[in-house]
N, C-alpha and C positions, 0 to 999 in steps of 0.2 A: 798668456791669462786663462787659456782654455784648454795648459797641461792637464789637471784634471779638472775639467769643464765643472762648472757651477750653473745650469739653469733654474730663473732666469734673473738673479741679482743682478739687478741695474742701478749704477752709483744716484741718486740724486740730481747732481749738477748734468742733467745727459741728453737733455732736450735740444739740443743742438744736431744730437746725431739724426742722420733719416732710418728708416725703417729695413730695409731690402735692398739697395743699390749702392754699395759705395763710390768714394769719389770717383776714380778712374771712371764710373760707368757714367757717369754724367754727362749727356752731352756741351761740347764745348764747341763756344760762340766761331764759327769760321771766323778769318782774319780778312778785315775787307780792306781792301787797295784803293789807294787815293784815289780823289775824283781831281782829277784834273780841273783848276779856275776857269770858269763860265766865261764868254763873251760879253761884253756889256747890254751888245742888243740885245737876248733872250737866255733866260734861265735853262739849264737842261732840266729834263725832266727828269726824277730820281728813281737806279734802279731802283728793288729791289732789297738790294743789300743795301743800301746805300741808305733806303729807307729806313731798315734796323737798324743803321749806324746813327742817323739822327736823333732817331729812336732815344737810344741806348744815352748817347748824350746827353740829352736835356734832362733837366733845364736847366743846363749849364750856357749863357749869355753871349760868352763869347763870339765874334762877326769875324766869319773868315772870307775868305776872296768868292764871287759869286754865293753866296748862302745872302737870301734871302729878307731883303731892311725889313726893320718893323716900327710901319708911322705912330707918330706922339700917339694917334687916337686907338694904336691898340692893333692894327688891322698889317696887312702883312700886303708886301708886294711881290712882285714874282708869278705873280700867276693862281694857279694853285695852291688851295690848305695843306700845308704839309702836314699838316696835324693830320686828315684822312682823305693820304693820299690813295686815287683808282686803283684799283687789283695791288693795295697793301695785303698783304697773309695777318688774318684776324692775328691776336697774342696764341700763343700755340698753351696747352695746359703745359702743370708741372708736375714735378711727385710728390703726392699724398704723404700721411704719415706712415699709411700700410705699404709703399715703395707703390702704387700704381700711378701712371700717368691719369687726370683726369686728363677728358674727351674735350679736343679740341672744337672752337665754336667754329662753325664753316664760314668762311673768307666768299667776300663777291669779288669778281674778278676773277681774272687770266690768274693762272700759276700759285691760286691755292692749295692747298694742301694740308695735310696733318699728318704730327710727329709721326715718329716708329714706335710701338711701343716700348718702353724701357726692360732690360734684357735682365733675368734673371740667373742666378747664380747658379754654375752648371752643375757645381755638387747641390744644390738644393734642389733642381728638377731630379735628380738621380734619388734622391733619400723620399721626394714625394713618390716616386716610381714605386721604389723597394717598399715604403713603411708609410702607405697611404694613410694610415689612422693616425698618426703623428704628425705627418707633415703635407695631407692631404687637403680636403675641405675646408679639415677643422683641426686648428691646431692645438695640438694637446702640451700640457708643462711637459719637458722631459728630467729624468732621473739626473742626479747626481753621478757623474763617469761617465754620459750614453758618450762622449766623443770617444776612449779609450774600447766603448761597448765596439762602437759602431766601424772603428778601425781592424780591430779583432774578428769581427764577422766579415769585412771584406779588404778583406789587406792588400788584394791587389787593385780594386776599384778607385779609393780615396788617392789622394796625395795629400800627406799631413796639411801641408802650410794652407791648403784649399780647402780643408774640411774645416779650421778652424776656422776663415775667414765666413762658412757658409753657414754655421752655426750660429758667430756671434750675430750676422744680419737676420737671421732668421731669429735670433731672440730678445733681438731689441723692435721687432715691426711690433705695430699696432696689434695686429688678430693675436699673436702670440701676445704678448701683457694682457690684453683684456682677457683671455683662459686664464692667465693666475690669478688678475684679480678678480676673479670669479670665485676663487678657491681650487680650482681645481686642482686633484692629486698630480703628484710625480706618475709620467707613467714609463716603461721600459721599454726595448726594443717589440716587444710582444706585445707591448700595446693597454699591457700590467698597470693596473694603480700600483706603486711601491712604498710611496713615502706621502705625510702631508706636506703643502709648502707652508714653510714657513713662515709667522704672521708677520714680521719684516718687510717681504717680499710682497704678500701683495698689498700691503699698505701701500710700497714704493710704486707700484706697478699702479695703483690704484692714482694716485698723482699725475702719473706719468700719462695715463691714460687722459688723465684732466686736460692735463696739460694741451696735450694732442687736438684734444676736440676742443677746445675755447676756442683756438683761436678762429677757427672756423661755424663756431655754431651761432643762433640766433637769442637763445635764451640765455638764463643765467644755469649754470651746470652745478654752480654752488651746493645749495638745497639736497640733489641727486648725490651728489660727492659725500656731503656729512653724512647719508645717510647709511651708505654703503661702507662708511668707517666704522659706524656702528656696528651692524653688521656683519664685518669683517670680527669688530671687536669683540662680540658675544660671541663669532662663533670660534674666537680661538681657544675659548675658557678661560681666559687669564686673567686676572685683577688687573683692575687699572691703572694701578703703580706697575707692574712689571711689562702690561702693554706698552704702558706710556715711554718703561726704560729703554722697549724694545726697538720703537718706531723714531721716539727722536733723531733728530738731526739738524745741521746746521743751518737749514733751510728756513729761516722765521717766519716766512710765508706759511709755510706748508706746517709748521706745529704751530701756527697763532689758527689754521685751519682745524685740524684736530682737536686743540683749546673748545673752539667754538660746536664742535661734534660732540664734547663731552658732553657740553652744559646746556646744548639741548637733549640731550639723552638723558640726561640726570632730570630737568623738568619734566618729558616724559611719564620719567618713571614713576615719579611722584604725584602725578596726575594718574596711572594706571594702577597706583598702591591707593590713594584717594574712591576710585568708584571698587575698585577691590573691596573695599571695608564699607562700602555702601551698599552693595550688590550682597553682601554678606547679612547685615544686619537687613537688608529689606526683607527678606525671605521668600522673592518674587521670584518666578523664572524668570530667564535671561529674554526673550520676544518682550513682555511684564515687563520688567525690569528696564530695558530702553523704551520704550509706549511711553511711560512712565516721562522719561527726562528729553526724550522728544531726539532720540539718538537711533541710528541705524544699528540691527543685533548685530550684523555680523563684526561691524567694525569694536562695538563694546564687547562681542567673544573673542576678540581678539588683543583687543585690550590686558582685558581677564585672564587669558591666555598667559601673557606674556607676563604680567604681574605671578601670578603660580607661581611662573619657572623663574623667576627669580626669589622667592620667598623661600624656592624648594635647595635654592643652586646655593643661598645666603647658610639656609640653617644644616645644609654637607657640608659647607664651610666651616662653621661652628663645632660640627662635634667631630670633625676632625683635625680641628685646633685642642679641642677638648682630651683627647683621642692621644694626641702625640705631646699633650705636656707630659712631665713626669709623675706619679705619682707621691704621695707624700705620706711618711708612714707616723705614725699616732704619736712615737719616742721623738718624731721632727719637731711637729708641731707644738707638742710638752716643753722642749728645751727651746724653742722660740717664744714660748711665750713667756 
């Protein structure tokens, strides 16, 4: 996939991907040895491993030998409530969207501990040391062909397949996608911007970052997503038709969000244009005009500037279309008549 490595084109159906840890690096649950049936006189105190196994198997209701029975009123026999055993370790943190493990909550009791932080791919650690301006504290979008550039610059340092895996993990991380969604340019190994990010890559990065954040968000992120979609559309300099043709996909939910964003954008444009006409006809200063309508001058100024930019862009498009049209000779018009 990365022979001619293109970063960061991300298929739209990639929400199940982890960001910076491969499946081989995920910690595996140690096998739990079978527990012998307890004597009927006293139920054994579950060990930590047994408690974890019980928690993993719930809510299965199978009754095994030695397992405490549930009364008809919902209470349990067998002494201690198994749902909160003393000394049981608190749930551990899980890998977040950008590959970092969440902090584990401190567990009360003996034997409590925290899970070791998840490892970073060794090749990514090397790249961060060599190119901190690309792989360090701030991630920059990478130029097309960066894979070959790295191999050519360090033929003895990186193994080909390991570098492929590392770059794949890097370009699927949330931090990298956020830099793409912001519309940052692609950069070469020297940290110099070399080309604009394709509009479809920006659009798909916006959607993917939204999907990852939505699972943990406590607020509705759709309004912000629609605003950022329209900002990316305006930055592309394309017409609505050309932009839509580039970014539409088979994901109907994503296409519906785009249509909602365009509807809001059209309504906002209509308001801006009406405000500009009213302002031009009033002959007032910006502050006086805003005060007359009970509006904030800064907000009015932003709306007027948007309307003027769109009017100028529309005029430029019309002028370009007229200049590109073939000239009609007088003889041709007479013949047509």
